[in-house]
C-alpha positions in Angstrom: -23.2 -11.5 -26.8 -19.7 -10.1 -27.7 -17.1 -12.7 -26.5 -13.6 -11.8 -25.5 -10.4 -14.1 -24.1 -10.1 -12.1 -21.0 -12.3 -9.3 -19.5 -10.4 -7.6 -16.8 -12.6 -5.8 -14.0 -10.9 -2.5 -12.9 -8.1 -0.4 -14.6 -5.7 0.0 -11.6 -2.2 -0.7 -12.1 -2.4 -4.4 -11.8 -5.2 -4.7 -14.3 -3.0 -2.6 -16.8 -0.1 -5.0 -16.0 -2.3 -8.0 -16.8 -3.6 -6.3 -19.9 -0.3 -5.7 -21.3 1.0 -9.1 -20.7 -2.1 -10.8 -22.2 -2.5 -8.5 -25.2 1.2 -8.9 -26.0 0.7 -12.7 -26.1 -2.2 -12.3 -28.7 -5.2 -12.8 -26.5 -8.4 -10.5 -27.1 -8.5 -8.4 -23.8 -11.3 -6.0 -22.7 -10.6 -3.8 -19.6 -13.5 -2.0 -17.9 -12.8 1.0 -15.5 -15.8 2.8 -13.9 -13.7 6.0 -13.5 -13.0 8.5 -16.6 -9.3 7.8 -16.2 -7.0 4.7 -15.7 -4.6 4.0 -12.9 -6.7 3.3 -9.7 -4.8 4.4 -6.7 -1.6 4.9 -8.5 -2.5 8.4 -10.2 -1.2 11.8 -10.5 -3.3 14.8 -10.2 -3.6 18.7 -10.0 -5.3 18.8 -6.3 -5.5 22.3 -5.9 -7.3 24.8 -8.1 -5.0 27.2 -10.3 -1.9 25.3 -9.0 0.4 23.5 -11.2 1.7 20.7 -8.9 0.7 17.0 -10.1 0.4 15.2 -6.7 0.6 11.4 -6.4 -2.9 11.6 -4.7 -2.9 8.3 -3.1 -0.1 5.7 -3.4 3.4 7.6 -3.7 6.5 5.4 -3.8 7.5 2.4 -5.7 9.5 -0.5 -4.0 7.8 -3.8 -4.9 7.5 -3.2 -8.7 10.1 -5.9 -10.0 12.8 -5.0 -12.6 11.5 -8.0 -14.6 8.0 -6.6 -15.2 9.6 -3.3 -16.3 11.9 -5.0 -18.5 9.5 -7.5 -20.1 6.9 -4.9 -20.7 9.5 -2.4 -21.9 8.3 0.4 -19.4 10.0 3.5 -19.7 10.3 4.6 -16.2 12.7 6.6 -14.1 13.0 5.9 -10.3 15.1 8.0 -7.9 16.9 6.7 -4.9 16.8 8.7 -1.7 20.0 9.3 0.1 18.5 9.8 3.7 16.5 6.8 4.8 14.7 8.6 7.6 14.6 11.4 10.3 12.9 10.8 13.5 12.8 13.7 16.1 12.5 12.5 19.9 8.9 13.4 20.8 10.2 14.0 24.2 12.9 16.5 22.9 12.3 17.5 19.2 15.6 19.5 19.4 17.3 16.4 19.0 16.6 13.5 16.4 17.9 10.5 14.6 19.0 11.2 10.9 19.9 7.8 9.2 22.0 8.8 6.1 22.9 5.9 3.7 26.2 7.2 3.0 27.2 7.8 6.6 30.4 5.7 7.8 30.3 3.6 10.8 31.6 6.6 13.1 28.9 9.0 11.8 26.1 6.4 12.3 27.2 5.7 15.9 27.2 9.5 16.4 23.6 9.9 15.1 22.3 7.3 17.4 24.2 8.7 20.3 22.4 12.1 19.8 19.0 10.2 20.7 20.5 8.2 23.5 20.6 5.0 21.3 24.2 4.2 21.1 23.7 0.7 22.4 21.5 -0.1 19.3 24.0 0.7 16.7 25.3 -2.9 16.2 21.7 -4.4 16.2 20.8 -1.7 13.7 23.5 -2.9 11.4 22.6 -6.5 12.0 19.1 -6.1 11.2 20.0 -4.2 8.0 22.1 -7.3 7.1 19.3 -9.6 7.9 16.7 -7.8 5.7 19.1 -7.6 2.9 19.4 -11.5 3.0 15.8 -11.8 3.3 15.0 -9.5 0.3 17.5 -11.2 -2.0 16.0 -14.6 -1.2 12.4 -13.9 -1.3 12.0 -11.0 -3.7 12.7 -13.0 -6.9 9.9 -15.6 -6.1 7.2 -12.9 -6.5 7.1 -13.2 -10.3 7.3 -17.1 -10.2 5.0 -19.8 -9.1 4.4 -19.8 -5.4 6.9 -21.5 -3.2 5.8 -23.9 -0.5 6.6 -22.4 3.0 9.3 -24.9 3.4 10.9 -23.9 0.1 10.7 -20.1 1.1 12.3 -21.1 4.5 15.0 -22.9 2.7 15.8 -20.1 0.6 15.9 -17.7 3.5 18.2 -20.1 5.1 19.1 -18.2 8.5 16.5 -19.7 11.2 17.0 -16.7 13.3 15.6 -14.4 10.6 13.0 -16.8 9.8 11.9 -17.0 13.4 12.1 -13.2 13.9 10.0 -12.1 10.8 7.8 -15.2 10.1 7.2 -17.0 13.5 7.0 -14.7 16.4 5.2 -11.4 16.7 6.8 -8.3 15.4 6.8 -6.5 18.8 8.6 -9.2 20.2 11.4 -9.0 17.7 12.1 -5.4 17.8 11.9 -5.4 21.8 14.4 -8.4 21.7 16.7 -6.6 19.4 16.6 -2.9 20.4 16.6 -1.1 23.8 15.5 2.4 22.5 11.8 3.1 22.1 12.6 5.4 19.2 14.6 2.9 17.4 12.0 0.3 17.9 9.3 2.7 16.5 11.5 3.3 13.3 11.7 -0.5 12.6 8.1 -1.3 13.6 6.3 1.2 11.6 7.0 -0.9 8.3 4.6 -3.3 9.8 1.8 -1.1 10.5 1.4 0.7 7.0 -2.3 0.4 6.2 -2.4 -2.4 8.8 -4.6 -2.2 11.9 -3.2 -4.4 14.6 -1.0 -4.5 17.7 2.5 -5.2 17.1 2.2 -8.1 19.8 -0.8 -9.8 18.1 0.0 -13.5 17.4 -1.8 -13.4 14.3 1.2 -11.8 12.9 -0.7 -9.3 10.5 2.2 -6.8 11.5 4.8 -9.5 10.2 3.4 -9.8 6.8 3.2 -6.0 6.4 6.8 -5.7 7.6 7.9 -8.5 5.2 6.3 -6.8 2.1 7.9 -3.4 3.1 11.3 -4.7 3.5 11.9 -6.9 0.6 11.1 -4.6 -2.5 13.5 -4.6 -5.4 15.7 -7.3 -3.5 16.9 -4.4 -1.4 13.9 -3.0 0.6 14.6 0.5 -1.0 11.5 2.8 -1.5 12.1 4.8 -4.8 10.6 8.0 -6.0 9.1 7.7 -9.6 9.9 10.8 -11.6 6.7 12.4 -12.8 4.8 10.9 -10.0 2.8 7.7 -9.8 0.7 8.8 -12.8 4.0 8.1 -14.8 3.9 4.4 -13.8 0.5 3.8 -14.7 0.7 5.9 -17.7 3.4 3.7 -19.0 1.3 0.5 -18.4 -1.3 2.0 -20.2 0.8 3.0 -23.1 2.1 -0.6 -23.4 -1.3 -2.2 -23.0 -3.0 -0.2 -25.6 0.0 -0.5 -28.0 -0.3 -4.3 -27.6 -3.9 -4.2 -28.6 -5.8 -4.5 -25.4 -9.2 -2.6 -25.4 -9.3 -0.2 -22.5 -12.6 1.3 -21.6 -13.2 4.1 -19.2 -16.6 5.3 -17.9 -17.6 1.5 -17.9 -18.9 0.6 -14.4 -19.3 -3.2 -14.0 -22.6 -4.1 -12.6 -22.3 -8.0 -12.2 -20.4 -10.9 -13.1 -21.1 -14.6 -13.5 -19.0 -17.6 -12.7 -19.8 -18.9 -16.3 -18.0 -15.8 -17.9 -20.6 -13.3 -18.1 -20.0 -9.7 -17.4 -22.7 -7.0 -17.4 -21.5 -3.3 -17.4 -22.7 0.2 -18.0 -21.4 3.2 -19.9 -22.6 6.2 -21.4 -24.4 4.4 -24.1 -26.4 2.1 -21.9 -26.0 -1.5 -20.2 -23.9 -4.2 -22.0 -23.3 -7.9 -21.6 -20.1 -9.6 -22.7 -18.7 -13.0 -22.4 -15.1 -13.9 -21.1 -13.2 -16.9 -21.5 -11.5 -15.7 -18.2 -12.5 -13.0 -15.8 -9.7 -11.3 -14.1 -10.8 -9.1 -11.2 -8.8 -6.2 -10.4 -11.1 -5.3 -7.4 -11.0 -6.3 -3.9 -12.2 -9.8 -3.0 -15.3 -8.2 -1.2 -16.2 -6.2 -4.2 -15.9 -9.4 -6.4 -18.3 -11.2 -4.1 -20.8 -8.3 -4.6 -20.6 -8.4 -8.2 -21.1 -12.2 -8.3 -24.0 -11.9 -5.8 -25.7 -9.7 -8.5 -24.7 -12.0 -11.4 -24.8 -11.4 -15.1 -26.3 -13.4 -18.1 -24.0 -16.0 -19.5 -24.6 -18.9 -21.9 -23.7 -21.4 -19.2 -26.0 -20.1 -16.4 -28.5 -17.7 -15.5 -28.0 -14.5 -13.6 -30.0 -15.9 -10.7 -27.5 -18.9 -10.4 -24.5 -16.8 -11.0 -24.3 -15.3 -7.4 -25.0 -18.7 -5.6 -21.4 -19.5 -4.7 -19.4 -16.9 -3.4 -15.7 -17.2 -2.1 -15.6 -18.0 1.6 -14.5 -15.2 3.8 -11.0 -15.4 5.2 -10.9 -17.0 8.8 -8.0 -16.0 11.0 -6.7 -17.5 14.4 -8.4 -15.8 17.3 -6.5 -13.2 19.5 -4.8 -14.6 22.6 -6.2 -12.6 25.4 -3.0 -11.9 26.9 -1.2 -10.6 24.2 -2.5 -7.0 23.7 -2.8 -5.5 27.4 -5.6 -2.7 27.7 -7.8 -3.9 24.8 -10.9 -6.1 25.7 -10.7 -9.4 23.6 -14.0 -8.8 22.2 -12.7 -5.7 20.6 -9.6 -7.7 19.2 -12.0 -10.3 17.9 -14.1 -7.8 16.0 -10.9 -6.8 13.8 -10.7 -10.4 12.6 -14.3 -11.0 11.6 -15.6 -7.9 9.9 -17.4 -8.6 6.8 -15.6 -5.7 5.3 -11.8 -5.2 5.6 -10.9 -2.4 7.7 -8.3 0.4 6.6 -6.5 2.3 9.2 -4.9 5.4 7.6 -5.3 8.8 6.7 -3.4 10.5 4.0 -2.8 14.4 3.7 -1.2 16.2 0.6 0.0 19.5 1.2 1.9 22.2 -0.9 3.9 24.4 0.9 5.7 27.6 0.1 8.9 26.4 1.7 9.8 23.6 3.9 9.2 24.1 7.5 11.9 25.2 10.1 13.0 22.5 12.5 13.8 22.6 16.2 16.7 20.3 15.7 19.6 22.7 15.2 22.1 20.2 13.7 19.6 18.7 10.9 18.5 21.1 8.0 14.9 20.5 6.4 16.3 19.4 3.1 17.9 16.3 5.0 15.0 15.7 7.5 12.2 15.7 4.7 14.5 13.9 2.1 13.7 10.4 3.6 10.9 9.2 5.6 10.0 11.7 8.5 8.9 9.8 11.5 6.6 11.9 14.0 5.3 10.6 17.2 6.3 7.0 16.2 7.7 5.6 19.2 7.0 2.0 19.7 5.1 3.0 22.8 3.3 5.6 21.1 2.2 3.2 18.2 0.8 0.7 20.6 -1.0 3.6 22.5 -2.6 4.8 19.2 -3.8 1.3 18.4 -5.4 1.0 21.7 -7.1 4.4 21.3 -8.5 3.7 17.8 -9.5 0.2 18.9 -11.7 2.0 21.4 -13.2 4.3 18.8 -11.0 7.4 19.6 -8.8 9.5 17.4 -5.1 8.9 18.5 -3.5 11.7 20.3 -0.8 12.4 19.3 -1.4 10.7 15.8 1.7 8.7 14.6 2.6 10.1 11.3 5.2 9.7 8.4 6.1 12.5 6.1 7.5 12.1 2.4 8.6 15.1 0.3 8.3 14.2 -3.4 9.8 17.5 -4.7 13.1 17.0 -3.0 13.9 14.1 -5.1 11.8 15.0 -8.1 10.8 18.6 -8.9 9.2 18.0 -12.2 5.6 17.5 -10.8 5.8 21.3 -10.3 5.7 24.0 -12.9 9.1 25.4 -13.5 7.9 28.7 -11.8 6.4 27.0 -8.8 9.5 24.8 -8.5 11.8 28.1 -8.6 9.8 29.6 -5.8 11.1 27.0 -3.3 7.7 25.3 -3.1 7.5 21.7 -2.0 5.0 19.2 -1.6 4.5 17.1 1.5 2.6 13.7 1.7 1.7 12.8 5.3 0.6 9.3 6.1 -1.2 8.9 9.3 -1.3 5.4 11.0 -4.1 3.7 13.3 -6.9 6.3 11.8 -9.3 3.1 11.8 -12.3 3.1 9.4 -14.4 2.3 12.4 -13.9 6.0 13.5 -16.3 7.1 10.8 -19.2 5.3 12.5 -18.5 7.7 15.5 -18.0 10.9 13.6 -19.3 10.6 10.1 -17.3 11.0 7.0 -17.0 15.0 6.9 -16.3 15.4 10.8 -13.7 12.6 10.6 -11.9 14.1 7.7 -11.8 17.4 9.6 -10.7 15.8 12.8 -8.1 13.6 11.3 -6.8 16.7 9.3 -6.2 18.6 12.4 -4.8 15.4 14.2 -2.1 15.4 11.4 -1.5 19.0 11.7 -1.0 18.8 15.5 1.4 16.2 15.2 3.5 17.9 12.7 3.4 21.0 14.9 4.7 19.0 17.9 8.0 18.7 16.5 8.3 21.7 14.1 9.8 25.2 15.2 7.0 27.0 13.5 3.3 26.0 12.8 2.9 24.1 9.6 0.1 26.4 8.7 2.2 29.4 8.2 4.1 27.6 5.2 0.8 26.1 3.6 0.4 27.6 0.0 -3.0 29.0 -1.2 -4.9 28.0 -4.3 -6.2 30.3 -6.7 -9.3 31.1 -4.6 -7.3 31.7 -1.5 -7.8 28.4 0.2 -5.0 26.4 1.9 -3.5 23.7 -0.4 -4.5 20.9 1.8 -6.0 17.7 0.8 -7.1 14.9 3.3 -8.1 11.3 2.4 -9.6 9.1 4.9 -10.6 5.4 4.6 -14.2 6.5 3.7 -12.9 8.8 1.0 -10.9 5.9 -0.5 -13.8 3.6 -0.4 -15.9 6.3 -2.2 -13.5 7.1 -4.8 -11.5 3.7 -5.3 -14.1 1.2 -4.3 -11.7 -0.1 -1.7 -13.9 -1.6 1.1 -13.3 -0.2 4.4 -10.7 2.1 2.8 -8.1 -0.9 3.1 -5.2 -0.1 0.8 -4.4 -3.6 0.4 -7.9 -4.7 -0.2 -7.8 -6.9 2.8 -5.1 -8.6 5.0 -1.9 -9.5 3.4 -0.9 -13.0 2.9 2.4 -14.6 3.2 4.0 -14.8 -0.2 4.1 -18.6 -0.3 1.7 -21.4 -0.1 1.1 -22.6 3.3 0.8 -26.3 4.0 -2.4 -27.8 2.7 -3.1 -25.2 0.4 -4.1 -26.7 -3.0 -1.6 -26.1 -6.1 -3.3 -28.3 -8.7 -4.3 -25.6 -11.1 -2.4 -22.8 -12.7 -4.3 -20.2 -10.8 -3.6 -21.9 -7.3 0.3 -22.3 -8.3 0.2 -18.5 -8.9 -1.9 -17.4 -6.0 -4.8 -15.8 -8.0 -7.5 -18.4 -7.6 -11.0 -18.0 -6.5 -13.8 -20.3 -5.9 -14.5 -20.4 -9.6 -12.4 -21.7 -12.3 -13.0 -18.7 -14.7 -12.5 -16.1 -12.5 -9.1 -15.0 -11.0 -7.9 -12.2 -8.9 -5.3 -9.8 -10.3 -5.2 -7.2 -7.7 -4.0 -6.6 -4.1 -6.2 -9.3 -3.0 -4.1 -12.0 -4.8 -1.8 -13.9 -2.3 1.2 -11.7 -3.2 -0.9 -8.4 -3.9 -0.5 -5.2 -2.0 1.3 -1.9 -2.8 2.3 -0.8 -6.4 4.2 -3.9 -7.5 2.2 -5.2 -10.7 2.8 -8.6 -9.1 -0.8 -9.5 -9.1 -1.3 -8.5 -12.5 1.7 -10.4 -13.8 0.7 -13.5 -11.7 -2.8 -13.6 -13.0 -1.4 -13.2 -16.7 1.0 -16.1 -16.3 -1.8 -18.2 -14.7 -4.0 -17.5 -17.8 -1.2 -18.1 -20.0 -0.1 -21.4 -18.2 -3.8 -22.7 -18.5 -3.9 -22.2 -22.3 -0.8 -24.2 -23.1 
């Protein structure tokens, strides 16, 4: 049996990050990826036949990737800051909308809020911005260090009001107490619902954890555009990992793993078994459990014994019955105790011949689409969409967010395509829960959600979006829709959950053991020789490399 210091299961960006760090430290690293390419969800691809447009097919923006990882690994990346933060048309009157310009002075900002009747929220908006800046400055640097305790994190934040509003009470209560406008409340609240199926008023605080990760990135909370698309990020990680001596195998499907260090995989030449001093799981915890249940031969134990011990499922506090009106408690309880995580989003990629016209006469498309374009995301609409999806219905209207990569970075298009005025649009639909696939089936669900996205867009545009969708070489509309079922099939993300499961606070809660290096870095499993190195780690989720860096640091610390 061939032996390696470290075997990494999965070639997503976190696995590549771990491989680069560990190979640079002189360890013998083998990474196994079932697909024919590396990068996982952070890839660029030509999605439309005969069209030279390399889309960020799944993940699409960078916020949480620390400069420390970029600098330590020598990654050659260019990230572009977007001038406009967001544009949000008023669903009741799409001829007016709130454009948040980063360069706007106080007078211009007040005028922008006044256009949508939210002038009373200007001071609270500025105050929240200052609070988030302080939160990001305090907490973001801790992501690449051993876990602080909850009390240490609280001391770093310092401001008790900010700690209470973000960490201790439901996000819905916080936005309701700070803002009067339904529209402004929705803009703030959406950061707590990206890939997270929950009510804003849920006392389990899933929305709060999601919100925290979305506002602390880079120490500023800014979401940047990777020049060349997301594939440029993972391409650099691959380059550094290979140059450092890591062995990266594609077309290698992991079939089973053993707590004693055995890994069984299959490639074009057949089945193989290797031994690892440490196994790093760059897969969802639920996938790791399945691999352990299958097992793999290892010197220390048999394959039969390998799956006997599986990590315990996460147990969360029950819903309070009076916190989410309109949804039966039994439905809410089901969200907590699913054996498989439940994703709740749909992603639609489009190539347009030009940007569509808006109903708003005072905002041009180049401004509206340059930041995050919020559609039907009033706080009341977000809560209504959650209740609809919890009942098994597709929300109508479907809350959506749009991002246009090509306004910031046209390099993903061929020069001819860029010169023609073409643009890409990425639409992220919220509360498109995986359970909907049980009712409609994978293909029907994709069709229904795609139409729901197009209908939502049309509700705020001055022309049907279909009129500006480009055609591929075969004459088909350039539109690609990815549901939770599609993510599970393509990326082995159980339930299509983009974070591999519920997010954790980025610190050690009281009572959490911190005796081992893996525990201190938030990557421990129930097995000493198996560590998490992906989004399922304590500080996983999003394109950050933090899970991979944390796992690598734990391995190196344990060898000292």
